[in-house]
NUVO-343932 format. One line per 3 residues: number of its first residue (from 1); their letters; for each residue x, y, z of N, C-alpha, C. Coordinates in Angstrom, 2 decimals, padded with zeros to 5 digits. Each point is the difference from the previous one (the first is absolute). Layout:
N
NUM	a	X:Y:Z:X:Y:Z:X:Y:Z; ...
//
This chain:
266
1	mlf	000.82:-001.20:000.00:-000.82:001.20:000.00:000.86:001.26:000.00; -000.60:001.12:-000.42:000.71:001.27:-000.11:000.53:000.46:001.36; -000.83:-000.04:001.03:000.42:000.38:001.35:000.45:-001.24:000.76
4	ppi	001.04:000.12:000.84:000.60:-001.17:000.64:-000.99:-000.80:000.85; 000.19:-001.31:000.06:-000.86:-000.85:000.85:000.14:000.40:001.46; -001.12:-000.07:000.73:000.01:000.37:001.42:-000.93:-000.94:000.76
7	krv	000.14:000.00:001.32:-000.96:-000.71:000.82:-001.23:000.90:000.16; -001.15:-000.57:-000.28:-001.23:000.79:000.08:-000.33:000.29:001.46; -000.32:001.27:000.27:-000.28:000.41:001.38:-001.26:000.86:000.06
10	iyn	-000.52:000.13:001.22:-001.02:000.99:000.32:000.63:000.97:001.00; -000.13:001.30:-000.27:000.56:000.99:000.91:-001.05:000.40:001.04; 000.37:-000.10:001.28:-000.90:000.45:001.06:-000.14:001.52:-000.01
13	knp	001.07:000.68:-000.41:-000.06:001.45:-000.21:000.01:000.23:-001.51; -001.16:-000.16:-000.58:-000.12:-000.03:-001.46:-000.06:001.41:-000.59; 000.88:000.34:-000.95:-000.04:001.33:-000.60:-001.07:000.15:-001.08
16	lie	-000.70:-001.08:-000.32:-001.03:000.08:-001.04:-001.18:000.84:000.47; -000.36:001.02:-000.78:-001.18:000.78:000.33:-001.19:-000.36:-000.88; 000.27:-000.65:-001.14:-001.11:-000.39:-000.88:000.49:-001.00:-001.03
19	vic	-000.88:-000.97:-000.31:000.23:-000.94:-001.10:-001.23:000.07:-000.90; 000.26:000.10:-001.31:-001.09:000.17:-000.97:000.18:-000.99:-001.13; -001.07:-000.69:-000.34:-000.01:-000.86:-001.19:-001.09:000.50:-000.94
22	qir	000.34:000.14:-001.27:-000.99:000.41:-000.99:000.07:-000.93:-001.20; -001.17:-000.48:-000.41:-000.12:-000.88:-001.17:-000.91:000.70:-001.00; 000.58:000.36:-001.15:-000.74:000.74:-001.01:-000.50:-000.94:-001.10
25	ipp	-001.18:000.33:-000.54:-000.65:-000.83:-001.03:-000.57:000.91:-001.08; -000.37:-000.56:-001.17:-000.76:000.80:-000.96:-001.31:000.45:000.64; -000.47:001.22:-000.28:-001.17:000.55:000.70:-001.23:-000.90:-000.05
28	vls	-000.66:-000.12:001.16:-001.29:-000.70:000.11:-001.03:001.07:000.30; -000.79:000.40:-000.99:-000.87:001.16:000.13:-001.12:-000.20:001.01; -000.38:-001.25:000.24:-001.09:-000.25:000.95:000.36:000.44:001.42
31	idt	001.30:000.09:000.30:000.41:000.44:001.34:-000.38:001.47:000.21; -000.03:000.78:-001.07:-000.41:001.40:000.10:-001.52:000.15:000.05; -000.71:-000.92:-000.61:-001.44:000.17:-000.16:-000.84:-000.77:001.01
34	eip	000.60:-000.97:000.70:-000.75:-000.81:000.95:000.67:000.05:001.37; -000.78:000.22:001.04:000.55:000.00:001.35:000.52:-001.40:000.32; 001.24:-000.13:000.49:000.60:-001.33:000.24:-000.52:-000.65:001.29
37	akf	-001.30:-000.21:000.05:-000.62:-000.53:001.22:000.46:-001.42:000.31; 000.11:-000.85:-001.02:000.43:-001.38:000.23:001.45:-000.04:000.50; 000.83:000.86:-000.56:001.39:000.06:000.44:000.06:000.42:001.47
40	qea	-000.77:001.04:000.35:000.01:000.48:001.38:-000.51:-001.07:000.97; -001.07:-000.67:-000.38:-000.59:-000.98:000.91:000.97:-001.13:000.32; 000.80:-000.37:-000.98:000.94:-001.11:000.20:001.17:000.38:000.90
43	irk	000.33:001.30:000.10:001.16:000.41:000.80:-000.40:000.86:001.20; -001.30:000.20:000.19:-000.47:000.98:000.99:000.42:-000.33:001.43; 000.17:-001.27:000.31:000.40:-000.38:001.35:001.38:000.57:000.35
46	dyp	000.92:-000.06:-000.94:001.36:000.51:000.23:000.14:001.48:-000.38; -000.86:000.46:-000.91:000.09:001.37:-000.49:-001.39:000.66:000.11; -000.42:000.35:001.21:-001.37:000.50:000.18:-000.20:001.45:-000.43
49	lfk	001.06:000.78:-000.11:-000.13:001.41:-000.35:000.07:000.18:-001.52; -000.75:000.98:-000.48:-000.11:000.18:-001.45:000.02:001.48:-000.35; 000.75:000.32:-001.06:000.00:001.36:-000.56:-000.11:-000.10:-001.52
52	ena	-000.75:000.91:-000.56:-000.10:000.05:-001.46:000.55:001.33:-000.48; 001.04:-000.06:-000.81:000.63:001.20:-000.52:-000.18:000.06:-001.52; -000.01:001.21:-000.51:-000.11:000.19:-001.45:001.26:000.70:-000.49
55	evl	000.66:-000.61:-000.97:001.17:000.60:-000.61:-000.41:000.58:-001.35; 000.22:001.30:-000.16:-000.36:000.66:-001.25:001.25:000.20:-000.84; 000.05:-000.65:-001.15:001.13:000.15:-000.91:-000.43:000.90:-001.16
58	vkf	000.77:001.06:-000.23:-000.30:000.93:-001.09:000.95:-000.24:-001.15; -000.55:-000.23:-001.17:000.81:-000.25:-001.19:-000.31:001.06:-001.07; 001.08:000.53:-000.57:-000.14:000.97:-001.09:000.27:-000.73:-001.32
61	pav	-000.82:000.26:-001.01:000.23:-000.65:-001.29:001.33:000.43:-000.61; 000.66:-000.93:-000.62:001.30:000.29:-000.62:-000.18:000.74:-001.31; 000.89:000.96:-000.25:-000.01:000.73:-001.28:000.87:-000.75:-001.00
64	pns	-000.51:-000.32:-001.16:000.81:-000.73:-001.00:001.28:000.75:-000.33; 001.08:-000.72:-000.15:001.29:000.62:-000.33:-000.03:000.72:-001.34; -000.86:-000.48:-000.87:-000.05:000.57:-001.36:-000.76:001.33:-000.05
67	mdp	-000.70:000.36:001.11:-000.80:001.22:-000.01:000.89:001.23:000.10; -000.35:001.04:-000.73:000.72:001.26:000.04:-000.05:000.58:001.41; 001.16:000.36:000.62:000.02:000.52:001.38:-000.90:001.20:000.21
70	ala	-000.06:000.90:-000.98:-000.84:001.19:000.13:-001.47:-000.38:000.09; -000.40:-001.01:-000.78:-001.38:-000.47:000.03:-000.30:-000.72:001.31; 000.98:-000.76:000.46:-000.19:-000.76:001.23:-000.28:000.92:001.19
73	eki	000.67:001.19:000.01:-000.20:000.93:001.11:-001.41:000.57:000.01; -000.64:000.09:-001.16:-001.34:000.59:-000.10:-001.10:-000.99:000.35; 000.32:-001.29:-000.07:-001.02:-001.02:000.26:-000.14:-000.22:001.50
76	els	-001.23:000.08:000.48:-000.26:-000.26:001.42:-000.21:-001.51:000.18; 000.91:-000.61:000.73:-000.09:-001.44:000.24:-000.59:-000.24:001.37; -001.17:-000.58:000.03:-000.70:-000.24:001.26:000.52:-001.27:000.66
79	pts	000.40:000.11:001.27:000.46:-001.21:000.70:-001.16:-000.92:000.35; 000.30:-001.25:000.14:-001.00:-000.98:000.45:000.42:-000.50:001.38; -000.97:-000.21:000.86:000.30:-000.49:001.35:-000.52:-001.42:000.16
82	inr	000.77:-000.81:000.69:-000.36:-001.39:000.24:-000.08:-000.21:001.51; -001.16:-000.44:000.48:-000.16:-000.29:001.42:000.29:-001.47:000.27; 000.96:-000.23:000.88:000.34:-001.37:000.37:-000.24:-000.20:001.49
85	kny	-000.66:-001.08:000.34:-000.27:-000.31:001.40:001.22:-000.68:000.61; 000.29:000.38:001.23:001.03:-000.68:000.77:-000.63:-000.40:001.33; -000.28:-001.29:000.14:-000.66:-000.50:001.20:001.06:-000.43:001.01
88	efl	-000.14:000.48:001.24:000.93:-000.35:001.07:-000.71:-000.84:001.06; 000.61:-001.11:000.35:-000.50:-000.87:001.05:001.09:-000.06:001.08; -000.35:000.39:001.23:001.01:000.12:001.05:-000.31:-000.87:001.20
91	ssd	001.05:-000.45:000.67:-000.16:-000.72:001.25:-000.48:000.97:001.09; -000.45:-000.53:001.12:-000.54:000.85:001.07:001.02:001.01:000.50; 001.28:-000.39:000.07:001.04:000.92:000.46:000.60:000.83:-001.14
94	enw	-000.48:-000.23:-001.21:000.43:000.72:-001.21:001.47:-000.24:-000.35; 000.59:-001.04:000.54:001.37:-000.35:-000.35:000.10:-000.83:-001.27; -001.10:-000.64:-000.38:-000.04:-000.79:-001.22:-001.03:000.61:-000.95
97	kin	000.34:000.05:-001.28:-000.90:000.61:-000.97:000.05:-000.73:-001.34; -001.17:-000.21:-000.57:-000.12:-000.53:-001.36:-000.60:001.10:-000.88; 000.62:000.25:-001.13:-000.54:000.93:-000.99:-000.44:-000.78:-001.24
100	ltr	-001.19:000.32:-000.48:-000.55:-000.64:-001.19:-000.39:001.09:-000.99; 000.57:-000.07:-001.21:-000.37:000.92:-001.06:-000.22:-000.81:-001.28; -000.35:000.71:-001.06:-000.27:-000.67:-001.27:001.23:-000.70:-000.58
103	dfl	001.21:000.46:000.41:001.20:-000.59:-000.60:001.06:-000.46:000.99; -000.33:-000.04:001.30:000.95:-000.63:000.92:-000.66:-000.42:001.31; 000.66:-000.95:000.63:-000.30:-000.41:001.37:001.28:000.24:000.81
106	als	-000.14:000.62:001.17:001.17:000.27:000.83:-000.27:-000.37:001.45; 001.04:-000.47:000.67:-000.04:-000.26:001.43:001.16:000.75:000.63; -000.27:000.70:001.10:001.08:000.69:000.71:-000.21:-000.16:001.50
109	tkn	001.10:000.06:000.73:-000.07:-000.06:001.46:001.08:000.87:000.62; -000.34:000.59:001.15:000.95:000.75:000.80:000.43:-000.80:001.22; -000.39:-001.26:000.01:000.30:-000.87:001.14:000.51:-001.36:-000.50
112	yhr	001.12:000.04:-000.74:000.55:-001.20:-000.64:000.85:-000.78:001.00; -000.24:-001.31:000.11:000.78:-000.87:000.86:000.85:-000.99:-000.80; -000.65:-000.71:-000.89:000.72:-000.99:-000.80:-000.76:-000.25:-001.30
115	wee	000.72:-000.52:-001.00:-000.55:-000.19:-001.34:-001.19:-000.95:000.00; 000.06:-001.06:000.78:-001.08:-001.00:-000.03:-001.34:000.63:000.38; 000.00:000.90:000.96:-001.23:000.68:000.41:-000.51:000.90:-001.11
118	fks	000.91:000.79:-000.57:-000.39:000.92:-001.07:-000.51:-000.78:-001.21; 000.72:-001.05:-000.37:-000.38:-000.80:-001.16:-001.36:-000.66:000.19; -000.29:-000.44:001.22:-001.30:-000.62:000.28:-001.14:000.99:-000.25
121	qle	000.17:001.23:000.47:-001.02:001.02:-000.23:-000.14:000.33:-001.48; 001.13:000.09:-000.68:000.00:000.31:-001.43:-000.65:-001.12:-000.80; 000.35:-001.23:000.33:-000.51:-001.15:-000.75:-001.52:-000.07:000.07
124	kaf	-000.56:000.22:001.20:-001.46:-000.04:000.15:-000.67:001.07:-000.85; 000.55:001.21:000.03:-000.58:001.10:-000.77:000.16:-000.22:-001.49; 001.16:-000.52:-000.41:000.27:-000.19:-001.43:-000.84:-001.13:-000.59
127	ilf	-000.17:-001.08:000.75:-000.84:-001.11:-000.48:-001.43:000.49:-000.17; -000.50:000.74:000.98:-001.35:000.56:-000.09:-000.13:000.95:-001.18; 000.97:000.87:-000.16:000.03:000.95:-001.11:-000.02:-000.74:-001.35
130	sel	000.78:-001.06:-000.11:000.07:-000.78:-001.24:-001.31:-000.70:-000.30; -000.66:-000.52:001.04:-001.27:-000.70:-000.19:-001.11:000.96:-000.43; -000.02:001.20:000.58:-001.08:000.94:-000.28:000.19:000.76:-001.31
133	ytp	001.27:000.32:-000.35:000.23:000.88:-001.14:000.80:-000.66:-001.13; 000.42:-001.22:000.19:000.67:-000.83:-001.02:000.98:000.77:-000.90; 001.03:000.61:000.58:000.99:000.67:-000.86:000.67:-001.00:-000.94
136	vyi	000.22:000.41:-001.24:000.57:-000.90:-001.01:001.49:-000.23:000.28; 000.68:001.04:000.42:001.42:-000.10:000.34:000.37:001.20:000.86; 001.24:000.03:000.45:000.50:001.09:000.83:000.99:000.82:-000.81
139	trt	-000.13:001.32:000.07:000.87:000.87:-000.78:001.20:000.52:000.80; -000.15:000.06:001.32:001.10:000.46:000.85:-000.15:-000.60:001.39; 001.09:-000.49:000.56:000.01:-000.56:001.34:001.04:000.73:000.81
142	glr	-000.39:000.51:001.17:000.94:000.78:000.79:-000.09:-000.29:001.49; 001.15:000.09:000.67:000.08:-000.19:001.44:001.02:001.01:000.53; -000.47:000.85:000.93:000.83:001.13:000.45:000.17:-000.03:001.52
145	yrn	001.24:000.21:000.44:000.34:000.05:001.43:000.55:001.38:000.34; -000.63:000.68:000.94:000.44:001.35:000.41:000.57:-000.08:001.41; 001.32:000.22:000.11:000.70:-000.04:001.28:000.45:001.40:000.39
148	iin	-000.22:000.35:001.26:000.52:001.25:000.55:000.85:-000.35:001.23; 001.28:000.30:-000.07:000.91:-000.29:001.11:000.16:001.26:000.83; -000.59:-000.02:001.20:000.02:001.14:000.91:000.92:-000.34:001.17
151	rte	001.10:000.72:000.13:000.99:-000.35:001.01:-000.50:000.20:001.43; -000.83:001.02:000.22:-000.53:000.23:001.34:-000.89:-001.16:000.44; -000.87:-000.44:-000.91:-000.90:-001.12:000.32:000.78:-001.29:000.28
154	ldi	001.16:-000.13:-000.61:000.84:-001.18:000.21:000.98:000.18:001.15; -000.08:001.16:000.65:000.87:000.31:001.14:001.48:000.02:-000.38; 000.28:000.54:-001.18:001.39:000.13:-000.48:000.17:001.40:-000.61
157	kdv	-000.56:000.99:000.65:-000.09:001.35:-000.55:001.35:000.55:-000.45; 001.05:-000.27:000.75:001.30:000.62:-000.29:000.92:-000.87:-000.87; -000.49:-001.12:-000.47:000.81:-000.88:-000.84:000.03:000.54:-001.43
160	lws	001.15:000.02:-000.61:000.14:000.51:-001.36:-000.69:-000.91:-001.01; -000.51:000.62:-001.07:-000.63:-000.79:-001.06:000.98:-000.99:-000.60; 001.28:000.38:-000.05:001.00:-000.89:-000.59:000.21:-001.28:000.80
163	ell	-000.46:-000.01:001.24:000.08:-001.21:000.81:-001.24:-000.87:-000.16; -001.02:000.54:-000.65:-001.29:-000.70:-000.08:-000.34:-000.48:-001.40; 000.51:000.70:-001.01:-000.36:-000.30:-001.38:001.25:-000.20:-000.84
166	kph	-000.13:-000.86:-001.02:001.14:-000.33:-000.85:000.37:001.19:-000.89; 001.29:000.11:-000.38:000.46:001.13:-000.83:-000.77:000.14:-001.31; -000.38:-001.13:-000.64:-000.68:000.10:-001.29:-001.41:000.58:000.14
169	vlg	-000.52:000.05:001.21:-001.31:000.60:000.25:000.15:001.45:000.42; 001.03:000.29:000.77:000.17:001.34:000.58:000.47:001.06:-000.98; 000.87:-000.36:-000.94:000.56:001.01:-000.89:000.83:001.00:000.79
172	mln	-000.24:001.29:-000.16:000.79:001.03:000.68:-000.20:-000.01:001.51; -001.09:-000.56:000.47:-000.21:-000.09:001.45:001.03:-000.89:000.67; 000.72:-000.75:-000.79:001.03:-000.87:000.55:001.23:000.79:000.47
175	dev	000.09:001.23:-000.45:001.10:000.88:000.42:-000.39:000.63:001.34; 000.72:-000.34:001.07:-000.38:000.43:001.34:000.13:001.51:000.19; 000.88:000.65:-000.75:000.15:001.45:000.09:-001.13:000.70:-000.75
178	lap	-000.30:-000.51:-001.16:-001.02:000.62:-000.85:-001.42:-000.29:000.48; -000.23:-001.17:000.56:-001.35:-000.47:000.34:-000.82:001.00:000.83; 000.56:000.61:001.08:-000.82:000.92:000.80:-000.47:001.24:-000.74
181	kik	000.66:000.32:-001.12:-000.34:001.21:-000.75:-000.98:-000.28:-001.17; -000.28:-001.26:-000.23:-000.89:-000.36:-001.11:-001.45:000.23:000.41; -000.68:000.88:-000.73:-001.40:000.32:000.30:-000.97:-000.94:-000.71
184	gnt	000.37:-000.41:-001.18:-000.86:-000.90:-000.77:000.82:-001.05:-000.70; -000.56:-001.20:-000.11:000.75:-001.10:-000.60:-000.98:-001.04:-000.49; -000.17:-000.08:-001.31:-000.93:-000.98:-000.56:000.64:-000.69:-001.19
187	sin	-000.14:-001.32:-000.04:000.55:-000.78:-001.10:-001.09:-000.92:-000.54; -000.12:-000.08:-001.32:-000.97:-000.89:-000.63:000.75:-000.90:-000.98; -000.11:-001.29:000.21:000.67:-000.97:-000.88:-001.00:-001.07:-000.43
190	eis	000.06:-000.36:-001.26:-000.82:-001.10:-000.52:000.93:-001.14:-000.38; -000.28:-001.19:000.54:000.87:-001.15:-000.18:-000.81:-001.16:-000.57; 000.52:-000.62:-001.05:-000.65:-001.17:-000.58:000.20:-001.21:000.91
193	ldd	-001.05:-000.78:000.15:000.06:-001.18:000.84:000.34:-001.24:-000.81; 000.29:-001.08:000.71:000.54:-001.20:-000.64:-000.99:-000.74:-000.89; -001.30:000.28:000.12:-000.95:-000.71:-000.84:-000.04:000.55:-001.42
196	gss	000.69:001.11:-000.25:000.11:000.55:-001.35:-001.16:000.88:-000.43; -001.04:000.12:000.83:-001.15:000.81:-000.39:-000.45:000.98:001.07; 000.64:-000.06:001.17:-000.43:000.84:001.12:001.06:001.02:000.37
199	tvr	-000.44:001.02:000.73:000.87:001.10:000.40:-000.29:000.36:001.45; 001.02:000.49:000.71:-000.24:000.63:001.29:000.47:001.44:-000.11; -000.86:000.90:000.39:000.34:001.42:000.05:000.25:000.34:001.47
202	its	001.24:000.35:000.33:000.38:000.29:001.38:000.16:001.51:000.16; -000.85:000.58:000.83:000.11:001.42:000.33:000.49:000.09:001.44; 001.14:000.64:000.20:000.59:000.06:001.34:000.54:001.39:000.27
205	gli	000.10:000.33:001.28:000.58:001.28:000.36:-000.58:000.56:001.28; 000.49:001.18:000.36:-000.45:000.66:001.22:-001.38:000.60:-000.19; -000.83:-000.12:001.05:-001.29:000.68:000.03:-000.12:000.69:001.35
208	eea	-000.90:000.93:000.10:-000.24:000.69:001.27:-001.35:-000.43:000.56; 000.01:-000.50:001.23:-001.24:-000.40:000.64:-000.87:001.24:000.22; -001.28:-000.10:-000.37:-000.89:001.16:000.02:-000.15:000.61:001.39
211	qtk	-000.15:-000.83:001.02:-000.27:000.53:001.34:001.28:000.39:000.74; 000.99:-000.86:-000.03:001.22:000.24:000.80:001.06:000.80:-000.75; -000.13:000.09:-001.33:001.00:000.65:-000.85:001.35:-000.74:000.00
214	eka	000.00:-001.20:000.53:001.22:-000.79:000.05:000.30:-000.61:-001.36; 001.28:-000.12:-000.33:000.40:-000.65:-001.23:-000.07:-001.52:000.17; -000.69:-000.65:-000.90:-000.07:-001.46:-000.04:000.46:-000.45:-001.38
217	fmi	000.17:-001.29:-000.16:000.47:-000.51:-001.30:-001.05:-000.93:-000.58; -000.36:000.26:-001.24:-001.03:-000.77:-000.70:000.63:-001.00:-000.97; -000.52:-001.22:000.03:000.34:-000.99:-001.04:-001.34:-000.51:-000.54
220	dsd	-000.34:000.44:-001.19:-001.29:-000.32:-000.62:000.29:-000.88:-001.22; -000.35:-001.28:000.10:000.29:-000.93:-001.11:-001.30:-000.46:-000.66; -000.11:000.32:-001.26:-001.22:-000.29:-000.78:000.35:-001.05:-001.05
223	fft	-000.45:-001.23:000.22:000.24:-001.11:-000.92:-001.18:-000.10:-000.96; 000.28:-000.13:-001.30:-001.12:-000.06:-000.94:000.42:-000.68:-001.31; -001.01:-000.48:-000.68:000.18:-000.46:-001.38:-001.18:000.48:-000.81
226	eek	000.27:000.44:-001.22:-001.06:000.39:-000.93:-000.19:-001.06:-001.07; 000.56:-001.16:000.26:-000.21:-001.14:-000.89:-001.42:-000.51:000.17; -000.67:-000.30:-001.10:-001.35:-000.55:000.08:000.08:-001.44:000.50
229	ist	-000.66:-000.28:001.12:000.03:-001.35:000.57:-001.41:-000.46:000.30; -000.18:-001.29:000.18:-001.31:-000.56:000.32:-000.31:000.25:001.47; -001.27:-000.05:000.36:-000.39:000.18:001.39:000.60:-001.10:000.88
232	gda	000.20:-001.17:-000.57:000.56:-001.11:000.77:001.46:000.18:000.35; 000.70:000.91:-000.69:001.43:000.22:000.26:000.27:001.18:000.92; -001.03:000.74:000.38:000.19:001.24:000.76:000.65:-000.25:001.36
235	lkk	-000.51:-000.97:000.75:000.53:-000.23:001.34:001.43:-000.54:-000.04; 000.33:-000.78:-001.03:001.38:-000.48:-000.15:000.95:001.18:-000.20; -000.44:000.94:-000.83:000.82:001.18:-000.25:000.18:000.81:001.29
238	ldf	-001.05:000.11:000.79:000.08:000.75:001.25:000.89:-000.69:001.03; -000.01:-001.33:000.00:000.93:-000.75:000.86:001.44:000.34:-000.36; 000.26:000.10:-001.30:001.33:000.35:-000.49:000.39:001.41:000.45
241	fne	-000.94:000.93:-000.08:000.27:001.37:000.44:000.30:000.04:001.50; -000.79:-000.73:000.77:000.19:-000.01:001.45:001.37:-000.55:000.38; 000.42:-001.05:-000.67:001.31:-000.58:000.30:001.10:001.01:-000.28
244	nas	-000.12:000.70:-001.11:001.00:001.03:-000.33:-000.05:001.17:000.98; -001.19:000.34:000.48:-000.14:001.11:000.94:000.69:-000.32:001.33; -000.12:-001.24:000.46:000.66:-000.41:001.23:001.51:000.11:-000.13
247	rli	000.49:-000.39:-001.16:001.44:000.07:-000.25:000.46:001.46:-000.15; -000.84:000.81:-000.64:000.39:001.37:-000.28:000.21:000.81:001.27; -000.91:-000.11:000.97:000.12:000.84:001.19:001.26:-000.34:000.78
250	qwc	000.35:-001.29:000.06:001.24:-000.36:000.70:001.24:000.37:-000.82; -000.16:000.12:-001.29:001.08:000.48:-000.88:000.26:001.49:000.22; -001.02:000.71:000.52:000.12:001.44:000.20:000.55:000.37:001.37
253	ite	-000.23:-000.83:001.01:000.34:000.38:001.37:001.25:-000.72:000.50; 000.63:000.57:001.03:001.17:-000.63:000.60:-000.44:-001.03:001.04; 000.96:-000.80:000.43:-000.29:-000.99:001.04:-000.43:000.69:001.29
256	klh	000.56:001.18:000.25:-000.36:000.73:001.21:-001.48:000.37:000.01; -000.49:000.55:-001.09:-001.42:000.36:-000.08:-000.87:-001.25:000.01; 000.45:-001.02:-000.70:-000.71:-001.29:-000.01:-000.24:-000.49:001.43
259	nvm	001.01:000.06:000.84:-000.12:-000.47:001.38:-000.85:000.93:000.85; 000.11:001.31:-000.25:-000.80:000.97:000.75:-001.49:-000.23:-000.21; -000.37:-000.44:-001.21:-001.42:-000.20:-000.31:-000.54:-001.33:000.53
262	epe	000.82:-000.72:000.72:-000.38:-001.23:000.72:-000.61:-001.05:-000.95; 000.86:-000.61:-000.83:-000.50:-001.01:-000.95:-000.31:-001.34:000.68; -001.06:-000.63:-000.49:-000.33:-001.37:000.40:000.05:-000.86:-001.25
265	il	000.85:-001.02:000.03:000.15:-000.88:-001.17:-001.23:-000.88:-000.15; -000.51:-000.09:-001.22:-001.19:-000.83:-000.27:000.44:-001.42:-000.33
//
C-alpha cells in the first residue's frame, strides 16, 4: 500500500471531529417530487429528527461561441432556477446525520469510534436507499476524515509542532525558529491511490479555534473515486478508503503524539 503498514488502533483521545461518506448517483427525480416517507419510517428509530431543506441552483444559459460579442451583450439571458430537496435525518443527539437528495446519499457523524460502527450505519441506509430508489450505478464514492489536533485539549500546550507531526506534513512549521511567526499555513495535496482509480486530497495546516483563538492543526483527508462502479462494489471501495485512512493519520503524526492520544490496539 501507498502508506506504510501499521497496527490498527482506536485513540481514546481522538482528534477526529467528523467523518463523512457520500455516495453519488445519476439523479432520481422522484426524490424531489415525493416525500421519502418509507425511507424515514425504516430508519426513524435511530434517526427520529427530520429537516427538509431546499437548495436553489441558478443556471444561466450559455452564449454560443460563434455569436458576435456585441450582439451577445444586447441579448437578455434569463437564468433558470432548479429547486432540489435535501432531506436530513438526525439521531436524537444530532451527532449522526443522513442526507438524501436526488443525486446522493450521505452519512456523517461527529461521534466516530470505529469503522465497524460507522459502516454498519451506512450499510443499513445504503441497502434501504438501493431498494427504494434502485440506482443503476454509482458516479462518485467518497469518504472524508476531518482531524483537528488541539494541543491544549491533549494537555501538551507547550510542545512544539515539530515534536508532534512529521516533517512532510509540517512544511515550514518544522523550522523551530520560523514556526512561532507563521500566521497561516495550508497545504493541499492530491495523491493517487494504489487501486489506480482513486485519489486522496489531503488538506493540512494551522487553523484558529473560533472560541479560544488558539492555533490548532488540521488534517483533512478526503478519499474519493469518480470511477463508475456498481452498487455492489461501493462498500468494498469504502473499506479500501478506511484502511488507507488509518495508515495515513499515523503516517502524519510522530510516535510522541501517537502515544499522547492513548491508542488501543484492535
